[in-house]
Each structure stands twice: as structure tokens, then as C-alpha cells.
C-alpha positions as CSV (number, residue, x, y, z in Angstrom):
1,M,23.3,-18.8,-9.6
2,A,21.1,-16.4,-7.5
3,K,19.9,-16.9,-4.2
4,V,16.4,-15.7,-3.2
5,A,15.4,-15.0,0.5
6,I,11.8,-15.1,0.6
7,I,10.8,-13.5,4.1
8,G,7.2,-14.3,5.1
9,A,7.0,-17.4,3.1
10,G,4.0,-18.6,5.3
11,S,1.8,-16.4,3.0
12,L,0.7,-19.7,1.3
13,I,-1.0,-18.7,-1.7
14,F,1.1,-15.7,-2.6
15,C,4.4,-17.3,-2.0
16,K,3.0,-20.2,-4.1
17,T,2.1,-17.7,-7.0
18,L,5.7,-16.3,-6.9
19,M,7.6,-19.6,-6.7
20,N,5.5,-20.7,-9.9
21,D,6.8,-17.7,-11.6
22,F,10.4,-18.2,-10.6
23,L,10.3,-21.7,-11.6
24,S,9.0,-20.7,-14.7
25,T,11.4,-18.6,-15.6
26,P,14.3,-20.5,-17.6
27,A,17.2,-17.7,-16.8
28,L,16.4,-18.6,-13.0
29,A,17.2,-22.2,-13.6
30,G,19.7,-23.2,-10.9
31,S,19.0,-20.6,-8.1
32,E,18.4,-21.3,-4.7
33,Y,15.4,-20.3,-2.8
34,C,15.5,-19.9,1.0
35,L,12.0,-19.9,2.6
36,M,11.6,-17.9,6.0
37,A,8.7,-17.7,8.5
38,L,8.7,-17.0,11.9
39,T,7.0,-20.6,12.5
40,H,7.1,-24.1,11.2
41,K,3.5,-24.9,10.5
42,R,3.2,-23.0,7.2
43,L,6.7,-22.9,6.3
44,D,7.0,-26.9,6.6
45,K,4.0,-27.0,4.3
46,M,5.3,-24.5,1.8
47,H,8.7,-26.2,2.0
48,D,7.4,-29.4,1.0
49,F,5.2,-28.0,-1.8
50,V,8.1,-26.1,-3.4
51,Q,10.0,-29.3,-3.3
52,R,7.4,-31.3,-5.3
53,M,7.3,-28.3,-7.9
54,I,10.8,-28.8,-8.6
55,K,10.9,-32.5,-8.7
56,D,7.6,-33.0,-10.6
57,N,8.8,-30.6,-13.3
58,N,12.1,-31.3,-13.4
59,I,13.3,-28.1,-12.7
60,K,17.2,-27.5,-11.7
61,A,16.8,-25.2,-8.5
62,T,16.9,-25.9,-4.7
63,V,14.9,-24.6,-1.9
64,T,15.7,-24.4,1.7
65,K,13.8,-23.2,4.8
66,T,14.5,-21.4,8.1
67,T,13.0,-19.7,10.9
68,D,16.4,-17.7,11.2
69,R,16.1,-14.6,9.3
70,R,19.8,-13.9,9.3
71,K,20.3,-17.5,7.9
72,A,18.1,-16.5,5.2
73,L,19.6,-13.3,4.3
74,K,23.2,-14.6,4.3
75,D,24.7,-13.9,1.1
76,A,21.4,-13.7,-0.8
77,D,21.3,-11.7,-4.1
78,Y,17.6,-10.9,-3.9
79,V,15.3,-10.5,-1.0
80,L,11.6,-10.8,-1.1
81,V,9.5,-9.5,1.7
82,M,5.7,-10.0,2.1
83,I,5.3,-9.9,6.1
84,Q,2.0,-9.1,8.0
85,V,2.9,-8.6,11.4
86,G,0.1,-9.6,13.7
87,G,-1.9,-11.4,11.1
88,V,-5.6,-11.2,11.0
89,D,-5.8,-10.7,14.6
90,A,-4.3,-7.2,14.2
91,F,-6.2,-6.6,11.2
92,K,-9.3,-6.9,13.1
93,I,-8.3,-4.1,15.5
94,D,-7.2,-2.0,12.7
95,Y,-11.0,-2.1,11.1
96,E,-13.3,-2.8,14.2
97,I,-12.0,0.0,16.5
98,P,-12.3,2.8,13.9
99,M,-15.6,1.5,12.9
100,K,-16.9,1.6,16.5
101,Y,-15.7,5.3,16.3
102,G,-17.7,5.9,12.7
103,V,-14.6,5.7,10.4
104,D,-15.9,3.3,8.0
105,E,-12.7,1.6,6.1
106,C,-13.2,-0.7,3.1
107,I,-9.5,-2.3,2.8
108,A,-7.7,-0.7,5.7
109,D,-4.1,-1.1,4.9
110,T,-2.9,1.8,3.2
111,V,-4.1,5.0,4.6
112,G,-6.5,5.7,7.6
113,P,-6.1,4.4,11.0
114,G,-5.6,0.6,9.6
115,G,-3.1,1.8,7.5
116,V,-1.0,3.9,9.7
117,F,-0.8,1.1,12.3
118,R,-0.1,-1.3,9.8
119,A,2.7,0.8,8.8
120,A,3.9,1.0,12.3
121,R,3.7,-2.6,12.8
122,H,5.7,-3.4,9.4
123,I,8.3,-0.3,9.4
124,W,9.6,-1.8,12.9
125,A,10.3,-5.6,11.2
126,L,11.6,-3.8,7.9
127,M,14.0,-1.9,9.4
128,D,15.5,-4.7,11.0
129,I,15.7,-6.6,7.8
130,A,17.6,-3.6,6.1
131,R,20.3,-3.2,9.1
132,D,20.7,-7.4,8.6
133,M,21.1,-6.7,4.7
134,Q,23.7,-4.3,5.1
135,E,25.7,-6.7,7.3
136,L,25.0,-9.9,5.2
137,C,24.0,-9.2,1.8
138,P,24.9,-5.6,1.0
139,N,24.6,-6.1,-2.5
140,A,21.1,-7.4,-2.8
141,L,18.0,-6.1,-4.0
142,L,15.2,-6.2,-1.7
143,L,11.5,-6.4,-3.6
144,N,8.9,-5.3,-1.1
145,Y,5.3,-6.3,-1.0
146,A,4.2,-5.5,2.6
147,N,1.6,-2.8,2.6
148,P,1.4,0.1,3.1
149,M,3.6,0.2,0.1
150,A,4.3,3.9,0.2
151,I,4.9,4.4,3.9
152,C,7.0,1.3,4.2
153,C,9.0,2.2,1.1
154,W,9.4,5.8,2.0
155,A,10.8,4.3,5.5
156,L,13.3,2.0,3.5
157,G,14.1,5.0,1.5
158,T,15.7,6.4,4.7
159,V,18.1,3.4,4.6
160,K,21.6,4.4,3.1
161,N,22.9,2.6,0.0
162,L,19.8,0.1,0.2
163,Q,18.5,-1.1,-3.4
164,F,15.0,-1.7,-3.1
165,V,11.7,-1.5,-4.9
166,G,8.1,-1.8,-3.8
167,L,5.9,-3.8,-5.8
168,C,2.2,-3.7,-6.5
169,H,-0.1,-4.9,-9.2
170,G,-2.6,-1.9,-9.4
171,V,-0.8,-0.9,-12.6
172,Q,-0.9,-3.5,-14.6
173,T,-4.5,-5.1,-13.6
174,T,-6.0,-1.6,-14.0
175,M,-4.6,-1.7,-17.5
176,D,-7.0,-4.9,-18.3
177,L,-9.9,-2.8,-17.4
178,I,-9.0,0.2,-19.3
179,A,-8.3,-2.3,-22.6
180,S,-12.3,-3.3,-22.0
181,Y,-13.4,0.2,-21.4
182,T,-11.9,1.5,-24.5
183,G,-12.3,-1.5,-26.7
184,C,-8.9,-1.9,-27.4
185,K,-6.4,-5.2,-26.7
186,K,-3.9,-4.3,-23.6
187,H,-0.8,-4.7,-25.9
188,E,-1.9,-2.3,-28.0
189,I,-1.9,0.6,-25.3
190,D,0.9,2.9,-24.7
191,F,0.4,4.4,-21.2
192,T,2.2,6.6,-18.7
193,A,1.4,6.3,-14.9
194,A,2.8,8.2,-12.0
195,G,1.8,9.3,-8.9
196,I,1.7,7.5,-5.4
197,N,1.0,3.8,-4.6
198,H,-2.9,3.2,-5.0
199,M,-3.2,6.6,-6.2
200,A,-1.4,6.7,-9.5
201,W,-2.6,8.5,-12.6
202,F,-2.7,7.3,-16.1
203,L,-1.3,10.7,-17.2
204,K,-1.3,9.1,-21.1
205,L,-3.3,6.4,-22.8
206,E,-2.5,6.2,-26.5
207,K,-3.2,3.6,-29.3
208,H,-1.1,4.2,-32.3
209,G,-0.5,7.8,-31.3
210,R,-4.3,8.2,-30.8
211,D,-5.5,9.7,-27.5
212,L,-7.8,7.0,-25.9
213,Y,-9.1,9.6,-23.0
214,P,-12.1,10.5,-25.2
215,I,-13.2,7.2,-25.6
216,L,-12.8,6.6,-21.8
217,R,-14.7,9.7,-20.6
218,R,-17.4,9.3,-23.2
219,N,-18.2,5.7,-21.9
220,F,-18.1,6.8,-18.4
221,E,-20.9,8.8,-18.8
222,K,-23.0,5.8,-19.7
223,P,-24.9,4.3,-16.6
224,E,-23.4,0.7,-17.5
225,Y,-19.7,1.6,-17.5
226,Y,-20.6,4.3,-14.6
227,A,-22.0,1.7,-12.4
228,N,-18.7,-0.5,-12.5
229,E,-16.3,2.2,-11.1
230,K,-18.6,5.1,-9.5
231,V,-15.6,6.2,-7.3
232,R,-13.0,6.3,-10.0
233,A,-15.3,7.8,-12.7
234,E,-16.3,10.4,-10.2
235,V,-12.4,11.4,-10.1
236,M,-12.0,11.4,-13.4
237,R,-15.1,13.3,-14.3
238,H,-13.8,16.1,-12.0
239,F,-10.3,16.2,-11.8
240,G,-9.5,14.8,-15.2
241,Y,-7.5,11.4,-15.1
242,F,-8.4,7.8,-14.2
243,M,-6.3,6.4,-11.8
244,T,-4.7,3.0,-10.7
245,E,-6.9,1.9,-7.6
246,S,-10.4,0.4,-7.2
247,T,-13.5,1.8,-5.9
248,G,-12.7,0.1,-2.5
249,H,-9.5,1.6,-1.8
250,L,-9.9,4.9,-3.6
251,S,-13.0,5.7,-1.8
252,E,-11.1,5.6,1.6
253,Y,-8.4,7.8,0.3
254,L,-10.3,11.1,-0.4
255,P,-13.0,12.5,1.9
256,Y,-16.1,12.2,-0.5
257,F,-17.3,8.6,-0.6
258,R,-17.4,7.4,2.7
259,K,-18.2,10.4,5.3
260,N,-21.8,9.5,5.9
261,K,-24.8,7.1,5.0
262,K,-25.5,9.0,2.2
263,A,-22.3,8.8,0.5
264,L,-21.9,5.1,1.3
265,D,-25.3,4.5,-0.4
266,L,-24.4,6.7,-3.3
267,Y,-20.9,5.5,-4.2
268,C,-20.0,2.2,-2.4
269,D,-23.6,0.3,-2.4
270,E,-22.2,-2.6,-4.9
271,P,-20.5,-5.4,-2.9
272,S,-19.4,-7.0,-6.4
273,F,-17.0,-3.9,-6.8
274,G,-15.8,-3.7,-3.5
275,G,-16.5,-0.7,-1.9
276,E,-18.4,-2.6,1.0
277,T,-17.6,-1.7,4.6
278,G,-14.8,-3.8,5.9
279,A,-14.4,-6.0,2.5
280,Y,-10.9,-7.0,2.8
281,Y,-10.8,-7.8,6.6
282,K,-14.0,-9.8,6.3
283,Y,-12.1,-11.5,3.4
284,C,-8.9,-12.3,5.1
285,R,-11.0,-13.4,8.4
286,D,-13.0,-15.7,6.2
287,L,-9.8,-17.0,4.5
288,A,-8.0,-17.6,7.4
289,K,-10.9,-19.5,9.0
290,K,-11.0,-21.8,6.0
291,F,-7.3,-22.3,5.9
292,A,-7.5,-23.4,9.4
293,R,-9.5,-26.2,8.2
294,I,-8.4,-26.9,4.8
295,D,-4.6,-27.1,3.6
296,P,-4.8,-24.8,0.5
297,L,-1.8,-26.5,-1.0
298,S,-3.3,-29.7,-0.7
299,I,-5.9,-28.7,-3.5
300,E,-3.2,-27.1,-5.4
301,T,-1.4,-28.4,-8.6
302,T,2.4,-28.9,-8.6
303,A,2.2,-28.3,-12.2
304,L,3.8,-25.0,-13.5
305,Q,1.2,-22.7,-14.6
306,P,2.1,-19.5,-17.0
307,R,3.6,-16.6,-15.0
308,S,1.3,-14.4,-13.1
309,A,1.0,-10.4,-13.4
310,E,3.5,-10.1,-10.6
311,Y,6.4,-8.2,-11.5
312,A,9.0,-10.0,-9.2
313,S,10.3,-12.9,-11.8
314,H,10.6,-10.4,-14.5
315,I,12.5,-8.2,-12.5
316,L,14.9,-11.3,-11.5
317,E,15.1,-12.1,-15.2
318,A,16.2,-8.9,-16.2
319,H,18.7,-8.3,-13.5
320,E,20.3,-11.9,-14.3
321,T,20.2,-11.7,-18.2
322,G,20.6,-7.5,-19.0
323,V,17.6,-7.8,-21.0
324,P,15.2,-4.8,-20.0
325,F,12.0,-5.1,-18.5
326,R,9.7,-2.1,-17.8
327,L,7.4,-2.0,-14.4
328,N,5.8,0.5,-12.6
329,G,7.6,0.6,-9.2
330,N,7.7,2.3,-5.7
331,V,10.7,4.3,-5.3
332,R,12.6,6.9,-3.1
333,N,11.5,10.6,-4.8
334,D,14.7,11.7,-5.7
335,A,13.4,14.3,-8.3
336,Y,11.2,11.8,-10.4
337,I,8.0,13.8,-9.7
338,T,9.1,17.3,-8.9
339,N,6.0,18.6,-7.0
340,L,6.1,15.9,-4.4
341,P,8.3,16.0,-1.5
342,S,11.6,15.1,-2.0
343,G,12.4,11.5,0.0
344,S,8.8,10.4,-0.1
345,C,7.7,7.3,-2.2
346,V,6.7,7.7,-5.7
347,E,5.3,5.0,-8.1
348,V,6.9,5.9,-11.6
349,P,7.7,3.9,-14.6
350,C,11.1,1.9,-14.0
351,Y,13.2,-0.1,-16.3
352,V,15.4,-3.0,-14.7
353,D,18.7,-4.6,-16.4
354,R,21.8,-6.2,-15.0
355,L,22.6,-2.8,-13.5
356,G,19.5,-2.3,-11.4
357,I,16.1,-0.3,-10.9
358,H,16.4,2.7,-13.2
359,P,13.1,5.1,-12.4
360,V,11.9,7.5,-15.0
361,V,11.8,11.1,-14.5
362,I,8.3,12.2,-14.7
363,G,8.6,16.0,-13.7
364,D,5.8,17.9,-12.3
365,L,2.2,16.1,-12.3
366,P,-0.9,18.2,-13.1
367,P,-1.1,20.4,-10.1
368,Q,-4.8,18.8,-9.2
369,L,-3.3,15.5,-9.0
370,A,-0.4,16.4,-7.0
371,A,-2.6,18.3,-4.6
372,L,-4.5,15.0,-4.3
373,N,-1.6,13.0,-3.6
374,M,-0.4,15.2,-1.0
375,T,-3.7,14.6,1.1
376,N,-2.0,11.1,1.6
377,V,1.4,12.0,1.4
378,N,1.2,14.4,4.4
379,L,-0.1,11.7,6.5
380,Q,2.5,9.2,5.3
381,G,5.2,11.2,6.1
382,L,4.1,11.7,9.9
383,A,3.3,8.1,9.7
384,V,6.9,7.1,9.0
385,Q,8.3,9.3,11.5
386,A,6.0,7.8,14.2
387,A,7.2,4.4,13.5
388,L,10.7,5.3,13.1
389,T,10.9,7.1,16.6
390,G,8.1,5.6,18.3
391,D,6.3,8.9,19.1
392,P,2.6,8.4,19.9
393,E,1.7,12.0,19.3
394,M,3.0,11.9,15.8
395,L,0.8,8.6,15.5
396,M,-2.2,10.5,16.4
397,Q,-1.3,13.7,14.1
398,A,-0.8,11.1,11.3
399,V,-4.4,9.7,11.4
400,A,-5.9,13.0,12.3
401,L,-4.5,13.9,8.7
402,D,-6.4,11.2,7.0
403,P,-8.7,12.6,4.6
404,L,-11.8,10.1,5.6
405,T,-11.0,10.2,9.5
406,S,-11.1,14.1,9.5
407,S,-14.1,14.1,7.6
408,V,-15.9,12.3,10.3
409,L,-14.3,12.9,13.7
410,T,-13.2,15.6,16.1
411,L,-9.6,15.9,17.1
412,K,-10.5,14.5,20.6
413,E,-12.5,11.5,19.1
414,I,-9.4,10.8,16.9
415,R,-7.1,10.9,20.0
416,D,-9.3,8.5,22.0
417,M,-9.4,6.1,18.8
418,V,-5.7,6.1,18.3
419,D,-5.1,5.5,22.1
420,E,-7.4,2.6,22.2
421,M,-5.8,1.1,19.1
422,L,-2.4,1.6,20.7
423,E,-3.3,-0.4,23.8
424,A,-5.0,-3.0,21.6
425,Q,-1.8,-3.5,19.5
426,R,0.9,-3.1,22.0
427,K,2.6,-6.5,21.7
428,W,3.5,-5.9,17.9
429,L,4.6,-2.3,18.3
430,P,8.1,-2.7,20.4
431,Q,8.9,1.1,19.5
432,F,5.9,2.3,21.5
433,E,6.8,0.4,24.8
434,K,5.7,2.2,27.7
435,K,4.6,5.4,25.9
436,S,1.3,6.6,25.8
437,L,-0.7,9.7,24.2
438,R,-1.2,12.6,26.2
439,K,-4.5,12.8,27.9
440,T,-6.5,15.9,26.9
441,P,-9.7,16.2,29.2
442,V,-12.8,17.9,27.8
443,I,-13.0,21.6,28.7
444,K,-16.5,22.6,29.3
445,I,-17.7,26.3,28.7
446,T,-20.9,27.7,30.4
447,K,-22.7,30.7,29.3
448,N,-21.6,32.3,32.5
449,V,-17.8,31.6,32.1
450,K,-15.9,34.8,32.5
451,R,-13.4,35.1,29.3
452,A,-9.5,35.8,29.7
453,Q,-8.7,39.5,29.5
454,V,-6.9,39.4,26.0
455,P,-7.2,41.7,22.8
456,L,-10.1,41.2,20.9
457,D,-9.2,39.3,17.2
458,P,-8.7,42.0,14.7
459,A,-11.1,40.4,12.4
460,L,-13.5,40.1,15.2
461,A,-12.9,43.9,16.2
462,I,-13.4,45.0,12.3
463,A,-16.7,43.3,12.3
464,N,-17.8,44.7,15.6
465,R,-17.3,48.1,14.2
466,F,-18.8,47.8,10.8
467,G,-21.7,46.1,12.8
468,K,-22.0,49.3,15.1
469,L,-21.6,51.7,12.3
470,A,-24.5,49.5,10.6
471,G,-26.7,49.9,13.6
């Protein structure tokens, strides 16, 4: 049966969730699960817990552990990646340094300064994994859970013949919300969602052929609905479509919602809905402190639970049995969305069967949606190149294209911020070793400075001419 290599198995809660899903899937009976992490502390705990799950539930499966990634990848059929290079220590820098400069991030792992630096840390590791896979398991399917999903998968798409898909749960969890907002049952709704990860659009929402958008739009004009989804509601009201990411995430992908205190107070003032400053970093920090005191697996049951909303076990099941499964996956854009760049990462409907992943061709997105996506895609492309080449100037330029950052900082401030983040994170960024940003001193202009003798700007010349004529 299948060998499943899990890279980053020290992620205790998420790894436990996926292992529960795999062990609950009859089609995967007899499979081997190889857990890999860099250190033994969490790896040993996870390995022991999975062994107990297998024994207590009388499951036909084997589990092994290793700190050697190549050993884990050898002859694997599936590779799951859930790494977090630098852990909470790096995440702290992603959040705190930008905040010092005035860039107020909520999640800080997808775009913005935090997302660009997380991408630089992860792409270096992902490229190593991909190269090892080409040698040790060339036919394996890689399932990536590492964020920032779109940037990481764009980089993976540059690896020749690599079979991969990036997995998120934004679509399926948002569908739970849409069902409640429209008064429908989730399984009754036919939908098409496409765009980029964390900014995909529900292009179609129907029940028995009836468009549900009129109900959704009508309800979001009511205060009790609008209060739940201020950011997504505003975007839908002005651009026409509901999208897949929460208020906290979406508020930092666009320049409208976090650029000053007025915007924050108006759109991100409800902590219970995830728009607050540093929400995800603070959650991870507090969780890490808790886990330092308490072993989370010691209070978890080994009894198998119903499968979670994560796609991974369903993908493996479909690939092993040939029975198709539909998901929304992050893949290389090979003409699936025709008004987003070729080779970038798009999130589109996909079908998986014994032959692999089959993305669906969407064609053109509505132009306003593609334009909003492009504000993030431009950043993503530069972030990929910066991470692959180790070019610090391109790293700064990627951050400079970020919609939120550029709404609050000057280019000089962005350069200073990126320089400080780069110096603070060097131990996790080997591709930038001994490379630094160029220094750009402030040029002061006084009233008495003599201007260089150059031809006058034509527009100014015309304005001056008309000014004289008017005088």
C-alpha cells in the first residue's frame, strides 16, 4: 500500500488531525506513514500518539519516525509538507518590525512584509524537498500546506515534472458561512470558486439552478449580517462578488481597511471576527507558551473522530481508488484562469482520480476581480524571484508592491523596514547570506538649491505657457 511522508510532523495538532483523517479512511488501510521533523522532542510525542491510535482502533497501518528528510522521502507515494521555518520566533519578527514602522498586519503570513519573508524562508526549504523528490520519489504527489500558499506553490511550479497541489480550507469553511447567510444547507449549494489563494471568488452560487446572490446581497445590507463580515461585505458591495477569506486576512490584502486608525476602527474593531492587530501571531505565541507547559496530545483522545474538512485524506483516497473527488486546489496557472499570468499560482476547482490532479479551466475572471487579484499577484511574482535568487533588492521591491504597506509607508521607509527584517532573520535565510540592501541616504533639498540645467518637463512647460497667457 501507499507510503505517506509527512514533513513537519512536529506540528502536533495539525498532524494529529491529518493522521486521524488518514486512519479513518478504509481505502488507505495498510499504508505506511513516515513522520519527519528536525528534532525529536515533538516528533517522538507524535509518533507515540499515532502508534496508540493505530493500536487502540485496531487499524492496519504502520508508522515510523525520522529526522532524516531523505529517508522519509525514499520511495514515498505521497509527500505532505506542513513546515514552519523559524517557528514563532521568526513570526514575531514578521509582525513586530512592520508594526513598529506602522504596517498593521492581522495575520501576516500571506502577503505584506510578513508574507514575503515567510515565503523566503519556506521556498528555500521547499526547493530542497522538491529536488530530493526528483531523486528519491519522482512519481510522488506533493500536498503543500505551507503558507504563503500562492507564493510557495508558484515556486513549486518552476520545478520540472513535479506533481503538486496546494491545500487550504478557505473554500469549504466559507461555504459553511454562505449556507447560513442564505438559509440553505451546504450540500444543496452548487458553487464555482476561483482566483488566487485567500482571494478566490464565488463566481457561482446556486440552489437547484436558482441564483443565491440576490439573497446574499440583500442580507448583507442588514446590520446583523454586515457586522459579521464588514470587510468581505464591503468588497462584495463594491466589486460584486463574495470571496473566500476572512475579514482578518482580506483586510490586509487590500489598501482600504487597515491603513489608518479610522479604517481600523470602522472595519476591524471586532476581535471575535479576527480583524484585530496581530491576531494570528498572538494566537500562535500564546499557544506555544501553553504547549511548553502542557503536552497537547496528553489531553487528546486516540479514538478516531469523523474526518475533518481538510482535503488530504480525500485526495489520497481518490488517487488510490480511482473514485473522483472534487476540491479547490492551488496549482500552476497553465491557462486555467486566462486573465492572470501564466505560470503564477491560481486556486481553481480540481478533480482527482487515479491519474492525478485535473484542474478545471475557468477562462477569464470578471475584470474587476482579476484586477484585485493582480495587486497581490504582482507582489507574489517578485517574492518568488527574490526567494529563488537571493536578491535582497527584489525582496524589498516585493514588499513595496504590497497594497497595505504602500498605503502607509514611503519607499525609503519600506527599504529601512525590509533591511531591519533581513538582518533579524538571516539565520533562516541562507540564500541571502552576505547580501544586503543598498543604502539610500536622504537627499535634502533647501530653498536655495540650484537646480540642474535640464529641459523643462513638457507638461510643466505647457502649464507655464497657459499660465502666462491667462495672466
